[in-house]
Every structure is written in structure tokens, then in C-alpha cells.
C-alpha positions in Angstrom: -58.6 -99.9 30.0 -60.7 -103.1 29.2 -59.1 -106.5 29.7 -58.5 -108.5 26.5 -61.0 -111.3 26.6 -59.0 -113.5 24.2 -55.4 -113.5 25.6 -54.5 -112.1 29.0 -54.3 -108.7 30.8 -50.9 -107.9 29.7 -52.1 -106.8 26.3 -54.9 -104.4 27.1 -55.8 -102.3 24.1 -56.5 -98.5 23.6 -57.7 -96.7 20.5 -56.3 -93.2 19.4 -57.9 -91.1 16.9 -55.7 -89.5 14.3 -57.9 -87.6 11.9 -60.2 -90.2 10.5 -58.0 -93.1 11.2 -58.1 -95.2 14.3 -54.8 -96.8 15.4 -55.1 -99.9 17.7 -52.2 -100.5 19.8 -51.1 -102.6 22.8 -49.3 -101.5 26.0 -46.3 -103.8 24.8 -46.0 -101.8 21.4 -45.6 -98.3 22.6 -43.4 -97.3 19.6 -46.3 -97.7 17.3 -47.9 -94.4 18.6 -44.7 -92.3 18.9 -44.5 -91.2 15.3 -48.2 -90.1 14.9 -48.0 -88.2 18.1 -44.8 -86.4 17.0 -46.5 -85.2 13.8 -49.4 -83.9 15.9 -47.4 -81.7 18.1 -48.8 -78.1 18.1 -46.9 -75.3 16.4 -44.6 -73.6 18.8 -44.8 -69.8 18.7 -42.8 -67.3 20.6 -43.9 -63.8 21.7 -41.2 -61.5 22.6 -41.1 -58.5 24.7 -38.3 -56.0 25.6 -38.5 -53.5 28.4 -42.2 -53.1 28.6 -44.3 -56.3 29.2 -47.8 -55.5 27.8 -50.5 -57.7 29.2 -53.2 -56.4 26.8 -51.1 -57.7 23.8 -50.2 -60.9 25.5 -53.9 -61.6 26.4 -55.3 -61.4 22.8 -52.4 -63.3 21.2 -52.9 -66.0 23.9 -56.5 -66.2 23.1 -55.7 -66.5 19.4 -53.1 -69.1 20.3 -55.8 -71.1 22.1 -58.2 -71.1 19.1 -55.3 -72.0 16.8 -54.0 -74.8 19.2 -50.4 -73.1 19.3 -47.9 -73.9 22.1 -47.4 -70.1 23.1 -44.0 -69.1 24.9 -43.2 -65.7 26.2 -39.8 -64.1 26.6 -38.6 -60.8 27.9 -35.3 -60.1 26.2 -33.9 -56.6 27.1 -30.4 -56.9 25.7 -29.5 -56.2 22.1 -27.9 -59.6 21.7 -28.7 -62.2 18.8 -31.4 -64.8 19.8 -30.2 -68.4 19.3 -31.9 -71.8 19.5 -34.8 -70.7 17.5 -35.0 -73.9 15.3 -37.7 -75.4 17.2 -40.2 -72.5 16.7 -42.7 -72.2 13.9 -43.6 -68.5 14.4 -42.3 -65.4 16.2 -44.3 -62.3 17.3 -42.1 -59.0 18.1 -44.3 -57.2 20.5 -41.8 -54.4 21.2 -39.1 -52.4 19.5 -35.8 -54.3 19.5 -32.2 -53.6 18.6 -30.5 -54.4 15.4 -28.9 -57.7 16.7 -32.1 -59.1 17.8 -34.0 -58.4 14.7 -31.2 -59.5 12.4 -31.0 -62.9 14.2 -34.8 -63.3 14.1 -35.1 -62.4 10.4 -32.1 -64.6 9.4 -33.8 -67.6 11.2 -36.3 -67.7 8.2 -39.1 -68.3 10.8 -42.5 -66.8 10.0 -42.4 -63.5 11.7 -44.8 -60.5 12.6 -43.7 -57.2 14.1 -46.1 -55.3 16.4 -43.8 -52.4 17.3 -44.2 -48.9 15.7 -40.7 -48.7 14.7 -40.3 -49.6 11.0 -36.5 -49.0 11.0 -34.4 -52.1 10.1 -37.4 -54.3 9.6 -39.0 -55.1 6.3 -41.3 -58.1 7.3 -44.9 -58.1 8.2 -46.1 -55.4 10.6 -49.3 -54.7 12.5 -49.2 -51.6 14.6 -51.1 -48.5 15.8 -51.5 -45.5 13.8 -49.4 -43.1 15.8 -49.8 -39.9 14.0 -53.5 -40.6 14.1 -53.2 -41.0 17.9 -51.4 -37.6 18.2 -54.2 -36.0 16.0 -56.9 -37.5 18.2 -55.3 -36.2 21.4 -55.1 -32.7 19.7 -58.6 -32.7 18.7 -59.8 -33.8 22.2 -57.8 -31.1 24.1 -58.8 -28.4 21.5 -62.4 -29.4 22.1 -61.8 -28.6 25.8 -60.7 -25.1 24.7 -57.1 -25.2 25.8 -54.9 -22.7 24.2 -51.4 -23.8 25.7 -49.9 -27.2 24.9 -46.9 -29.5 25.7 -45.9 -33.0 24.8 -44.0 -35.3 27.3 -42.4 -38.4 25.5 -39.3 -40.3 24.8 -36.8 -40.8 22.0 -38.6 -43.9 20.4 -39.9 -43.8 16.9 -43.6 -44.2 18.3 -43.2 -41.2 20.6 -41.8 -39.1 17.8 -44.7 -40.0 15.5 -47.4 -39.3 18.1 -45.6 -36.0 18.8 -45.7 -35.1 15.2 -49.3 -35.8 14.7 -50.2 -33.9 17.7 -48.1 -30.8 16.9 -49.1 -30.6 13.4 -52.8 -30.9 14.2 -52.3 -28.0 16.8 -50.3 -26.0 14.1 -53.3 -26.3 11.8 -55.5 -24.7 14.4 -53.1 -22.0 15.0 -51.4 -23.2 18.3 -47.8 -24.0 19.1 -46.6 -27.0 21.2 -43.7 -27.2 23.7 -41.9 -30.3 23.9 -40.7 -31.4 27.3 -37.3 -32.7 27.4 -37.1 -36.5 26.7 -35.3 -39.1 28.5 -33.2 -41.5 26.5 -35.1 -44.8 26.1 -32.1 -46.8 26.8 -31.8 -45.1 30.3 -35.4 -46.1 31.4 -34.2 -49.3 33.1 -31.8 -47.2 35.3 -33.7 -44.0 35.7 -32.9 -41.9 38.7 -36.4 -41.2 40.1 -35.7 -38.2 42.2 -33.6 -36.6 39.4 -36.4 -37.2 36.9 -38.9 -35.4 39.2 -36.5 -32.5 39.7 -36.1 -32.2 35.9 -39.9 -32.3 35.4 -40.5 -29.6 38.2 -38.3 -27.3 36.4 -40.1 -27.8 33.1 -43.5 -27.4 34.6 -42.5 -24.2 36.3 -41.8 -22.6 32.9 -45.1 -23.7 31.5 -48.1 -21.2 31.6 -51.5 -22.2 33.4 -53.7 -23.8 32.5 -51.7 -26.0 30.0 -52.7 -29.3 28.5 -49.9 -32.0 28.2 -50.2 -34.9 25.9 -48.0 -37.8 27.2 -46.5 -40.5 25.0 -48.3 -43.3 27.2 -49.9 -43.7 30.6 -46.6 -44.3 32.4 -45.3 -40.9 31.3 -48.7 -39.4 32.3 -48.4 -41.0 35.7 -44.8 -39.7 36.1 -46.0 -36.1 35.1 -48.8 -36.4 37.5 -46.4 -37.3 40.3 -44.2 -34.2 39.6 -47.3 -32.0 39.4 -48.5 -33.1 42.8 -45.2 -32.7 44.5 -44.9 -28.9 43.1 -48.6 -28.1 44.1 -49.7 -27.8 40.4 -53.4 -28.4 40.4 -54.6 -31.1 38.0 -56.8 -30.5 36.0 -57.4 -26.9 36.8 -53.7 -25.7 36.0 -52.4 -28.8 34.2 -54.5 -31.1 32.2 -52.8 -34.6 31.5 -53.7 -37.1 28.7 -51.9 -40.4 28.2 -52.2 -43.2 25.8 -53.2 -46.9 26.1 -56.1 -46.6 28.7 -54.4 -49.0 31.1 -56.9 -49.1 34.0 -54.0 -50.3 36.2 -52.1 -47.1 35.8 -55.0 -44.7 35.2 -57.4 -45.5 37.9 -55.0 -46.1 40.8 -53.7 -42.6 41.2 -55.1 -39.7 43.3 -56.2 -37.9 40.1 -57.5 -40.6 37.6 -55.8 -40.1 34.2 -57.6 -39.6 31.0 -56.2 -41.7 28.1 -56.3 -42.2 24.3 -57.7 -45.7 23.8 -55.0 -47.2 21.6 -56.3 -50.2 19.5 -54.0 -52.6 21.5 -56.2 -55.5 21.3 -56.9 -55.2 17.7 -53.0 -54.9 17.0 -52.4 -58.2 19.1 -55.3 -60.1 17.5 -54.5 -58.8 14.0 -50.8 -59.7 14.4 -51.6 -63.2 15.7 -54.1 -63.8 12.7 -51.6 -62.4 10.2 -48.8 -64.9 11.6 -51.1 -67.8 11.2 -51.8 -67.0 7.6 -48.0 -66.7 7.0 -47.4 -70.0 8.8 -49.9 -71.6 6.7 -48.0 -70.5 3.5 -49.5 -67.1 2.7 -47.2 -64.4 1.6 -46.4 -61.4 4.2 -48.2 -58.2 3.0 -46.0 -55.7 1.3 -47.2 -52.7 3.6 -47.8 -52.3 7.3 -51.3 -52.4 8.7 -52.0 -49.1 10.7 -54.8 -49.5 13.2 -56.4 -46.1 14.3 -57.1 -45.2 17.9 -60.4 -46.1 19.3 -61.4 -42.9 21.2 -60.6 -41.1 24.6 -61.5 -42.2 27.9 -62.1 -39.0 30.1 -61.3 -39.2 33.9 -60.5 -36.3 36.3 -57.1 -35.3 34.8 -58.7 -33.5 31.8 -62.1 -32.9 33.4 -61.8 -29.2 32.9 -62.5 -26.6 30.2 -59.8 -23.9 29.8 -62.3 -21.1 29.9 -62.0 -18.1 32.3 -65.6 -17.8 33.1 -66.6 -20.0 36.1 -70.2 -20.2 35.2 -69.4 -21.3 31.5 -66.9 -24.0 33.1 -70.0 -25.2 35.1 -72.1 -25.3 32.0 -69.5 -27.2 30.0 -68.9 -29.7 32.8 -72.7 -30.3 33.3 -73.1 -31.1 29.5 -70.0 -33.5 29.5 -71.6 -35.4 32.3 -75.4 -35.5 31.3 -75.4 -35.1 27.4 -76.9 -38.5 27.2 -80.1 -37.2 28.9 -83.0 -35.4 27.4 -81.8 -31.9 27.9 -82.8 -28.4 26.9 -81.7 -25.0 27.5 -83.9 -24.6 30.7 -82.5 -27.8 32.2 -78.9 -26.6 31.7 -79.8 -23.2 33.2 -81.6 -24.8 36.3 -78.6 -27.1 36.8 -76.0 -24.4 37.1 -78.4 -21.8 38.8 -78.5 -19.1 36.0 -81.1 -17.8 33.6 -81.5 -19.4 30.2 -80.5 -16.0 28.7 -77.2 -16.2 30.6 -76.4 -19.7 29.4 -77.0 -18.6 25.8 -75.1 -15.4 26.1 -72.0 -17.2 27.7 -71.9 -20.0 24.9 -72.4 -17.5 22.2 -69.9 -14.9 23.4 -67.0 -17.2 24.4 -67.6 -20.3 22.1 -69.9 -19.1 19.3 -72.0 -22.1 20.1 -75.2 -23.2 21.6 -76.5 -25.9 24.0 -77.9 -27.8 21.2 -74.5 -27.8 19.5 -72.6 -28.6 22.5 -74.9 -31.5 23.4 -74.6 -32.8 19.8 -70.8 -32.7 19.8 -70.8 -34.8 22.9 -73.3 -37.2 21.8 -71.6 -37.8 18.3 -68.1 -38.3 19.9 -69.6 -40.7 22.5 -71.3 -42.6 19.7 -68.0 -42.8 17.7 -66.2 -44.4 20.6 -68.9 -47.0 21.0 -69.0 -47.7 17.3 -65.4 -48.7 17.3 -66.4 -51.9 19.2 -68.5 -54.8 17.7 -71.1 -54.2 20.5 -73.6 -52.8 21.5 -76.0 -52.5 18.5 -76.6 -49.2 16.6 -80.1 -48.9 18.2 -78.7 -49.5 21.6 -75.9 -46.8 21.0 -78.6 -44.3 19.9 -80.3 -44.8 23.1 -77.2 -44.7 25.2 -75.9 -41.5 23.9 -79.3 -39.5 24.1 -81.0 -39.9 20.7 -84.8 -40.2 20.8 -84.8 -42.9 18.1 -82.5 -45.1 16.0 -83.7 -43.7 12.9 -83.2 -40.0 13.9 -79.5 -41.1 15.1 -78.9 -42.7 11.6 -79.8 -39.6 9.8 -78.1 -37.2 12.1 -75.0 -39.2 12.2 -74.7 -39.5 8.4 -75.3 -35.6 8.1 -72.4 -35.1 10.7 -69.9 -37.6 9.5 -70.8 -38.5 5.9 -71.3 -42.1 6.9 -74.2 -44.1 8.5 -73.4 -45.6 12.0 -73.3 -49.0 10.6 -70.8 -48.2 7.9 -68.7 -46.2 10.2 -68.4 -49.4 12.5 -67.7 -51.6 9.6 -64.9 -49.3 8.3 -63.3 -49.3 11.6 -63.6 -53.1 12.4 -62.7 -54.2 8.9 -59.2 -52.6 9.2 -58.5 -54.7 12.2 -60.0 -57.9 10.6 -57.9 -57.3 7.4 -54.9 -58.2 9.5 
């Protein structure tokens, strides 16, 4: 600090900006700044987890907290006991499903609150969550597209798991297929789960399933456990058992001997939408009357589902080749050369077994790939057209609209606006 030229070093001055006002104080008069600083204290917000800490949710909420200048605290509270000492908080985010005692204590506090869990029971406040039935439907459509005819679901007793199973089973039923439900563990037992007993139970259930079979799992952790059981029993993944999880958690999906395919749950959009909604409520807005349900983004294919449930090995090779190379400029002759058969054989196999053609199979993959990319704000529509294999952005625009009823730009806006509406 500069020395006061008029009266001694003991009274050096400092200037503190408070809005447009400049408060001039001396070192001797410290109390003059205490009250302005107290009023400038950042809002204190708590994000609350239960059994499952979710770094994706925490990361995007923290990003919003930085922009909004919140002081963000995180607490893992596994017990169903009331929370106390909440008076200093200005906002709360429930990032998991909690018991009645916890929810009642938080609601009774009167602090602005947003719930990100999929469980609507016992909670009438603001809620942003994933569309769990839609997640199940997307899983069914994906596995049906890989020509599976036998299906199972591996989940738990939570509301989110039941909703995903219902969406999955209903979509399969409409396509004329049944779904076996693997026995659930009770959610409250997860923390004390007997690992060997769990594997033995899964072994017994896997032995009763036909082969090949596709199993949709409640999340990536369930998919990982099912993979452990399959590998121990010698069940080949994906040739005899295709496994599909949810959340697309790279830490789980990519660090196993058979990388796991996963439905890309819109976790980041749930977290950012919930944080934005909480900020608006903290600023005086009324909570919305209905929950905001965000659809899944797409499916990330890895080795655990990289198989088509068809009995002809050459047809299997054709479909896998198209999966991996649909973004290239391909024709019938290219596919035939790649798998070592004649063009006529390729045509006959696709028509006889799938009632399809090379062109149709390529287009299906290109449009699915495009929809996954359009669920994000980048890359541009023109870049997506090139990435998925279309010769021009104009052709992609018209072809996409014929296929989906929407232009690529409108499809992207519809998806992203649902997240921004939070």
C-alpha cells in the first residue's frame, strides 16, 4: 500500500470496489469494510449424493457454480436420517434418490431445491431428470437393429430401473418379442453386497438364457458385473451374450477386457439444466409445475454388442463391415470385395435374411450416426454430413428430412432446446 503523504504510515489507505461505489478505509478502521463484505458473500449451494457419487453431474454443476459465483459444497449422505444445519444454505441439489426422512427435512427447510433423481415419489418440487422410458426404448431399438431375437434385462428395485425396464419391454413387445427379467438385488443391499454370491446368482441365470441373447442393463456398473459373470462362466461376449449399459461412463466401459456398449444418458444436460433451474428459483422464479424429462443422446457401440444375431457367417461379416465403414463412399462391389464374395451373394443374403439392401443398410447407419452427432451443439451440420458419408450438405439436408420429418438443424434445435428449457 502507498504511504499517506500527509500524515504518517500508520494510516495507509486502500480502496475497495463495491458495485459503483468506492469505499476508502484506513488500516485502523477495519470495521468499516466488514458489513459490505458480508453482504457480498457468494450464495452457498449444496449438492447432495447418496450411494453413487456421479462425477459427470458434479462436474457440470460445478461449472455452472463457477459462472454464477456460488460457493458449492458436496456431501455424500447414505443414511435415511434428516439433514440438519441447513440454515446457511441458499440452494440445494438432490443428485440421487433419497429416503423420506432426508427429503422431508430438505423440503421443510424452505430452501430453494431441485431434484435430479428419477424417483418422483414423495417429492413435489422442481425436478430435472433423464427420460427413463425413452432410454429403455432406445436400447430396444438398438438391439433389434442388430437382429437379436432373445432379450433380458438386468437391473435393481429403484424407480429409474423399473422405468427403463418398462420402456425396454414395451418396445420389444410391440416388435413381437418377450423380455426375461433377471432377478434384481435390493438397492439397500448394494453397500453390503456379497460379491461371490452375486456372481453365483448371475451364473445360474445366465445358464437359463438362450444363445445368442442381448441383455440391457440398468447402468454401466450392472453391465460390468454381468460381464464378470459371463467371463467366469465361459459365455462369449458378444457372440453368445450381447451386453448394453447406460451412462457411457468411459472409466467403466473402456477398462474391461470386453469394452461395453452404452446408451448415452443426457447426464451433463440434466446437471446443467438442474443448476440453471435452481439459480432461477433462487432469484425468485416459481418452480415449474411438471418435471423436465431429457431424452437420451444415442448409443456408443463398443465390442460388447459388436455382433449381429444372424446365423450366416458371411452375412455377419457384411453387417460388421457396414457398421465400421458406413461413412465411406461404398457401393455393392466394395462390400463384396471386402468380405470376399460376389456382389450377387451380398444382394441375396441381405434380401433373403433381412429383406434389405446394401444401400438401405448404409443409410440406416448414416442416419443413426448423424442423429447422435446432432444431439450435441457441435460439429456443424455441414461437417456432420461429411463425417457420416454424405456427398454434400444439401443432399444430407433433404435425405434427413425425408427420413425423419425434420431438417437436421431443426432436429438439433428440438433436442438442445429441451435441455436449455431447464
